[in-house]
C-alpha positions, 0 to 999 in steps of 0.5 A: 946798072950802067944803063940806069946810071947813064939814064939818071945822068942824061935826065939831069943833064937835059933838064939843066940844059933847059934851065940854063937856056932859060936862065941865059935868056933872062940874063941877056936882057940885063945891061951887065952881070956882076959877080956879087949879088945884085937885086936885078940878077935872077940867080938867087930867085926861087922858081918851081922849075928848079924843084922838078928834078929834086922833087922827082928823085926824092919821091922815087926814093921815098916810094922805094921804101914801100912800093913792092915793085921798086923795093924788088928793084932795089933787090935785083940791082943789088943782086946783079951787082953781087954777082959781079963781086966788084972790088970795094973802094973808098974813093966815094968818101972823097969824090962826094966833095970834088965838084966843090973842090973843083969850083975853088981850084978853077977859080984859083986858076983864073976860071971864074965862076958866078960869085967871089970867094967869100960869097961862094963859100957862104953858099957852099957851106949853107948848102952842105949844112942844109944837106946834113939837116935833111940826111941825118934826121931822115936816117934815124927816122927811117931806119932802113937796113943797109944791104950789108946789114951793118946798121939801119942808116941806109936811107937816104944816101949821105955821100950821094947827097953831098956829091949832088949838092956839090955838083949842083953848086958847080953847075950853078957857078958855071952854067952861064959862062961854060955849060959843059964845064958846069955839068962836068960835076955830075959825073963825079957825083953819079960815080959817088952814087954808083960806088955806094951801091958797089960798096954795098952800102946803099940801095938804088932808092937810097942814092936816088933820094939822096941825089934829090936831097942834095940838089934841092939843098944847093937850090935852097942855099942859093935862094937863101944867100942874099938873106944870110949875106945881109944878116952877116953884114955883107954890105959893110966894107970892114966886116969880113966873114968866113964860113967853111964846111969841114969833114972829119972822122965821119962828122960833118959840120961848118966853121964860122968866123967873123971880124968886124 
C-alpha cells in the first residue's frame, strides 16, 4: 500500500518537474511576468503535455472497472487494508480542499502566487465546478459498488478528485517561483486518496481515476480562465466579480456575485 502510494506521488512529481522546467524556459524568454493575465504569458495556453498524467490516471481507473487483473488488484489492495484494520478517520473530508486553502493562506502571509485574489478565485471555482460536473454524472452512470457496500457510487472518488484539483491549483500557482512549495499540495491529495481506501469507501481504481479527473479539471480551468474573465467583464475597472466554491452537508456548488 505504502509503496503504491509512493509510486503515484513520484510519477506526478517527476512529470511536473519536467513540465515546470519547460514552462520556466518559456517564461524566461519574456521581458516580464505580470500577476494578471497577459496575452504573451503561456500560463493559460493548453498543450498535450498537460494531458499526459490525467489521461493515464483516468485510463487506469476506467480499465480497473472491467479488466480482470486490475479488478483483482482492487480486491487484493482492499483485503490488505482490511487485514490491518485501521481506525477510520474523517480528515479526508477536509484535506481534499487543504491545498486550495493553503494558496489563499500563503498569499495572505505575503507568499504571492501566480494570480491575484479575484483571478485565482475564478480559476479555483471553475476547477471545482468542472470536477463536480465530471464526477457526479459518472457515479450514477457507472454505478460501481463501494467496498463497504453502502451504495453504488464508488467510481470515481469525488474526494480524491477535489483533492487533486486543489493540489494542481497549488502547483500551477507556485511552480514558477517555488517548485517545492508548488508540489507540496500533492502530499495532501495522496493522503486524501489513501484514506478514502483506508476508510473502506473506495477501490484503488476509484482514487486513481479521481486523481486524473481532478488534475484535468484544473488544467481546463486555467485554459478557460481568459474566456471566463472576458465574459465577466474582467477588463472593466469598475466591474467587480466574486466566485466562491462551497461545500456543505455533502453538497458542492459555487456562489456568484457581480457588481457593476
